[in-house]
N, C-alpha and C positions, 0 to 999 in steps of 0.2 A: 446554403445547400438545400435546394428544393428538389423533391422527388415527384415523379409522375404518379398519379393516383393508383395505377396498376402496380407499380413497384412498391408503393407505400403499403398497399393491401397485402402484397406478398410478404413483405418484411414483418408486418403486423401478425400475420398468421404464423410465420416462423417464430416470432417472439413469444406468442402464446404457447406454442408447443414447448419451447425451451423453458418457459416459466413453469409449466406443469411438471417438467422433469426436476426443476430446481426445488419446487415446493415439496417434492417427495423425499428430498435428502434429509438425513437424520437431523442435521444442524438447523434446518429450516422448518421442521415439522411443527414446532410449537407456534402458537399464534403470534402475530405481530404485536408490538407493544405500543399502542396509541398513547399510553401514559408515560412513555419514555420521552418526557418533556420537562423542561423547567416550568414551574408554576406561572412564571411571567408570560410564557407563551399563551397559556389558557386565559389569563386575566386580560391580556391584550386582545385576544380573540373575542372575549366577552365585551370588552369596550368597543371594539369595531361593530359588533353585533348590535349593541344598545344604541350606538350612534348611527346605525343604518349604513355603515361603510364596509360591511363585511364582504360585499361583492365587488368592491373596488379592485381593479386589476393592478398588480405590482410586479416588479422584477427584482429579484435578489441574486447576488453573486456570492458564491462560496470560493474563497481564495485564501492563501497564506501569505505572510509578509516576510519571513526569514527562513532560509534553508537550515535544516537541522544538522547537528554534529559537525559544523564547519564545512558541510558539503557544498558543492556548487549547483546542486539540482535536487529534485525529488522525483521518485517514481510514483505516479498516480495509482492508487488502489482503493478499493472499497465500494466501487460503483455497483457491483452485483448486489451487495447487501442493501444499498440505497434503493435499487429497483425492486427488490423483493419486498422491502418495507412499504414503499409507495403503492405497489400493486395490491397488497393485502391489507392496507390500512383501514381498519374498521373499529368502531367503539362497541364493545359488548355491553349487555345489561349490567354485568358486574362493574365494568369501568364507569358507567353512568351512575350506578348506585354509590360508588365511592365519591365521585365528584359531587353528587347531591349531598352526601354527608358533610362536605366541607361548609355548606351553608352560604356559599358565595355566588352561586349561579342560579338563574331562573330556569323554570321548566321549559320555556320556549327555547332557551339556549341549549339545554340538554337534548331537546328534540332535534335541534339542528345538528348536534354532534352525532346523534343516532343515525342520521341520514348522510353522514360525512363520507365522501369519496374524493380521491384526488382527481381533479378534472383539468389540471393545468398542463403546461409544457415544461419539459426538462431537456436541456441540451448539455452535454457533458463531454469531457475529455476521456477517451477510452482508457481502461486500466492498462498499465504497462507503459504508458507514455511518459517520457521525460518532460517535466514541467518546472516552472520557475516562479519566484515571488510575484505577487500581485496579478497573476493571470487567473481569470475565472476558470476554475476547474469544473464547476457545475453552475448552470444558469437556470433559475426557476422563474417561470412567468405564470401567473394565474390569480384567482381571487385571494386577497390578503388573508381571508379566513383560513384558507388551506396552506398557503405558503408560509404563514407565520408559525403554524403548529409544528412543522417538520424540522425546524432549525436545529434543535439540540441533537436529535437522532441522527440526521445526516452528517452533521459535524463529527459526531462520535465515530461513525463508520469510516468516514474518509480520513479524519485525523489519525486514527489508530493504524489502519492498514497501510496508508501511505508512509507513515513513520517507520513501520516495521519492514516494509518492502525496501525502503531506502537504506535502512541499517543493514539488512541482509545483503544488499548489493555491495555495500562497502566491505563487508566481511568476505564475501565471495571474491571480490576484486583483490583483496589482500592475499587470499589463498592462491590466486593465479599468478602472483609474482614469483612463485617458486618455479624456476626453470627446469628443475629436475622432476618435479611432479606438478606440471601446469594444469592437469585435469583432476587434481585431488578434490573430491567432492566435499562440500560443506553440508552437514546434517543438522537440522533444527531439532534440539533436544530440550526444550524449555518448559514443557507442560507443568512440571512441579513448581516452577518459579514464577509463572505468569500470575498477574494480579487476580484473575478469575478464569472460569472455564471458557467463556466466550473469547477472552483475550488470548487464551492458548490456542483455541481451534482456528479462529480467524487470523491470529498471528502466524500460525503455521502456514495458512493459505498465502498470506502476504509474503512470508519468507520464501515460499516457492516461487512467487512472482519475481522476487529479488534474486533468484538464482540458486537457492538451496536445492540439493538433489533429493532430499527425503526428509522425513520427520519421524520422531518417536511416538507422536500423538496418533493413536489408533483411530480416534473419532475423526480427526482431520483427514486421515487416509480414507476412511469409509465415506466421508462426506464429499471429498473433493478429488479422490483418485490419486492423491499424493503417495509415492512409494513410502512404505513404513519400514523402519529399521529398529533394531534393538538387540541387546546381548543379555548380560546378566549383571546383577549388582554385587557389591561386596558381601551382602548378606547371604547370597547363594554360596559363595566361597566359604564363608564362615560356618555355614550350616553343615558342612561335611567334616569328617575327622581330619582331612588334610586337603591342601590346595590341589594336589595331583588328583585325588579322588573326585573333587568337585569338577575339575577340568574334564576328566574322563567321562563323568556322568553327563555333562553337557554335550560333549562330542558324540556320545552314544545317542543322545536325543536328537541332535541337529548335525548329522555328519557332513552335510554339504553347506551348512551355514554357520559353522563354528567360529565365533569370535570370543577370545578369552581375555578377561580382565586380569592383568598381571601385577597390579600394585596393591593388592590387599595386605601382603606381608612385606615382601622385598622384591622389587622389580627384577634386579639383575642376578641375585643369588637364588631366588626361588621361582618367581613368576615366569620369566623367560625360559629358564631351563626346563621347567615343568611343561610349558607350552610346546617346547621343541620335542619333548618326549611324546606328548599327545599327538603332535603333528606327524611324527614318524609312525605312530600306531595307526593313524588315519590313512596314511599312504599305503600301509600294508593291506588295508581293507578297500583300497581303490578310491579314497576320498582325499580332500585337501583341506588343511586349516586355512580359513579365509583371512583372518587378521588377529592381531592382539590389540588390546586397548590399554592406554596408560592414562590414568585420571588424576595423577598428583605427582609432585616432585618437579625436578628440573627437566622439563619436557625435551629441551634441546639435547642435553647430555644423555638422558636415558634413551631417547629414541635412536641416537647415533650408536650407542653401545648395543642396544637391542638389535639394530639392523645388522651390525657386525656379527653378532652371535647367530642370528637367523641365517645370514648368508654363509657363514662358516659351516653351518649344519646342512647346507644345500636347500635352504628354504627361502630363496630369494623371491618367491611368488607370494609369500605371506605379507600382508599389509600391516601398517601400524596406524592405528586410530588414536588421536589425541583429543582429550576433553579437558575439563578443569578451568572454568571461568575464562574462556577465550573470548577475544573480540578482535577487531581489525588491527589494532595497534600491537597486541600480543602476537598475533599470527605473523605480522610483518617482521617483528623482531626475531621470532623463531626461524623464519625463512632466512633472514640475514645470518643467523648463527648456524645455518646448515642443518637444521633439524630434519630427520628422516621420517617425515610424516606423510602418509598417503591418503589420509581422510581426517576431516576436522569435525568434531562434535561440539556444537556451540549451543549453549542453553541460556542461562540467566541474562547475559549481556546482549543477547539478540532479542529474546522474547519481551524484555522490558525496555529495550532501547536504552540500556544503562548509560547514564551520563547525559542523556538528552531525552527526557521522558515525555515530551509533548511536541507536536508539530505546530499547534497554535493557529490552525485555519479559522477563519471568521466568516460570518454570513451577514451581508450588508444590503440594505435597500438602495437600489441605484436608479429606479424609475417608478413612476406612479401615474395612474390614469387620472386625468383631469378633463372633464367634458369630452370623454371618449377618446382622448389622445394621451399616449404615454409621454410624460414629461420627465426629464432627467432629475435625479436627486443626488446630492453630495453630502457627505459627512465631513465637517471641518473639525480640526483638532489643533491644540497647541503643539502636539507632537506631529511634525510634518509627515512622518511615516504612516500615520493613521488617517490621513486625508484620503478619501476614497476616489476612485475613478468613476465618474457619473455615466448614466445612460445604459441602454441595452447594447451590449458589446459582443464581439467575437475575437478570437485569437488566431492569427495567421503565422505559420512557421515558414520562414523563407530560406530556401536552400540555394546555394551557389556551388556549382560543380559537384552536386550530390551531398554536400556537407551543410549542416545547419549553420546559418550565418547570423540570424537574428529572429526574434519573435516580435510581432507587431500586434498590440492591443488596439483595436479600432472599433468604431461604431458599426452596428450590425448591417447597416445599409451601404457601407462603403465597398467599392469595387476597385480592384487593381489589375493592371495589364502587365504581365511579366515581360512583355516586349518593350515596355517603357522603363527608363531608369527611375529608381525610387530613392529619394533622400530620406535617411533615417537620422534621428537625433535623440540624444539622451533627454528623458523627460525632466530631469533635475538640472543637469549641467548642459543646457541647450546648445552651447557652443561646440560640444562634441558631436560631430556629424560625419556620416559617411554615405556614399551613394553606391547602390548595388545595381547590377544589370544582368540580364539573361538569367533570371532566377526562377525557381519553381515555388509554388504556393501550396501549402497544406493547411486547410482549415482544421483546427484542433477540436473544436466543439462539433459533436454530431447529435442529431435528434434522437432522443430516447423515449420520451412521452410527448405526444401531440394531442392536445384536447383531452388529456386523461387516458389516451389509448397508447399502450406500449407498442412501439414501432422499431425497437432495437433488439434483434436477436442476440442475447447475451453470449459472448464467446466462451469456449471452454477454457479451463485454467491453463492447459497447454498452449492454446492460442495466445492467451494473455502473456504468458512467459516468453513466447517467441516474439511478440510485439515489443516487449521490454528489451530483448537482445537487439532487435532491429533498430529500435529508437536510440539506444545507447551507441550503436555502431555509426550513427550519422553525426556524431559530435566529435569535435577535436579533443584529443587526449588532455589538453590543458584545462578544458572545462570539467573533465571527469576526474582529474586527480584529487585524491582525498585530502590533501593539505594545501592550503592557500590556492584554491582553484582559480582559474581565470574567470572573471565575471562575464557571463554571457549577456549579450545585448537583448534587453526586453524594453522596447520603445513604445511610446504612444504615437498614434497617427496624428497628423497636424489637425484635422477636424476635432478629434477627441481632446487633444491638448488645448485647443482654442476654447472648446466648450468648458473644460475644467477651469481655465483661467477666468472665463466670463462668470461662471457660477461663484467662484471664490471672490471675485470683485463684488458681486451682488450681495454676498453674505457678509461682507466686511461692514462692521458697525459704523454708522455715521458719527462723525466727530462734532 
């Protein structure tokens, strides 16, 4: 994907303006973290520096090997944080003083760090794109001195947000299986259970990409424009002489946004009857009770009984919010049992990706400059799944009749004509082949930094969310199903497959 210089300049100016906006957001105001790195990144940089190899150009791919949660795909997320990090990456005097105190690095090396700027190229899959194992999600090219430093930070950003976005999409998909309430929103409510503050704020962002309608996290709302939601806790109810007085006080304070938590004492004998009483009082003042929330007990049974009681009182407009350690499996079971739930509050099991705590993306060298030419590099392993795909690559998504048919990982200089038939084959079981015709090609990697200059105007969170919806809509339902999904074709091009086999043969020890 090559752009004319005029278009490139226009995009760069738009990207600069967007970055200025981004850096003013509360979550991004603190300085970047150049020491957000494992020590071995710095020791390798020092080794390259001492050996005079620090300006050697290299290519690294960031990719993952296995879909999380038994899923058939991942929603890519975290690029915005990567871009912010690279754009602002500087070593402060305090950073250099700490490194000096370790006693491992020379003053010449520390001076080189003081002058550090990212001057390389980054091509990346836009956030909200459906992606699959072994596909480069980010491709870095530049001096090894720069590209080596950033490994741990960019992995942290992409691993976390892609994992949470994917988990959120699974949960939202489960909620949509309820034919009576297909539009029941999922609300992210995990701030108190996230591993740390950054995980909660950026996790809320990722959850919104994955389809959540709002968050309880006010800082995430302020930073990213996500709708914020919230009611009251059990302590509010307990702080009043009675549940009814607590409900009345809250309704007086928020007459048009009243949601009442009905399980502090007894849902059906106390909570719902008192909520009905307050709802009638609100009606007399020209307002409406918005919803009740049930946070414990048998949610299927309680929600059905509560619905019947509300309807009998003429309050069919009052919603029922369920919370209490929900995830996609629990939500599907509740739907099957006919639960009368119009909104889902999901916390711990979403924000922590409970049961599947890591995506496991990796960052691997795939090409290295030798005598001015980039030469492919391969990592060989006893574990066949850890053998890397060598060379500077791109990913093409192939559509047949508007539906994604296969992804092709190929060398960056390969070109394909959609008017010509294309044979695809499984890179492991090569006898599995198919030929596609009359297909569309979508290059998944787009330029983000070129020569250190930002040329990618970062989209808004709403645009990213819409991209996720559009990307998902172009896949067969068999690929998207949450249990035993159909394995989507991700193939290697013939030139890339040949290159990989040749390098593997060269790396084989002589007998």
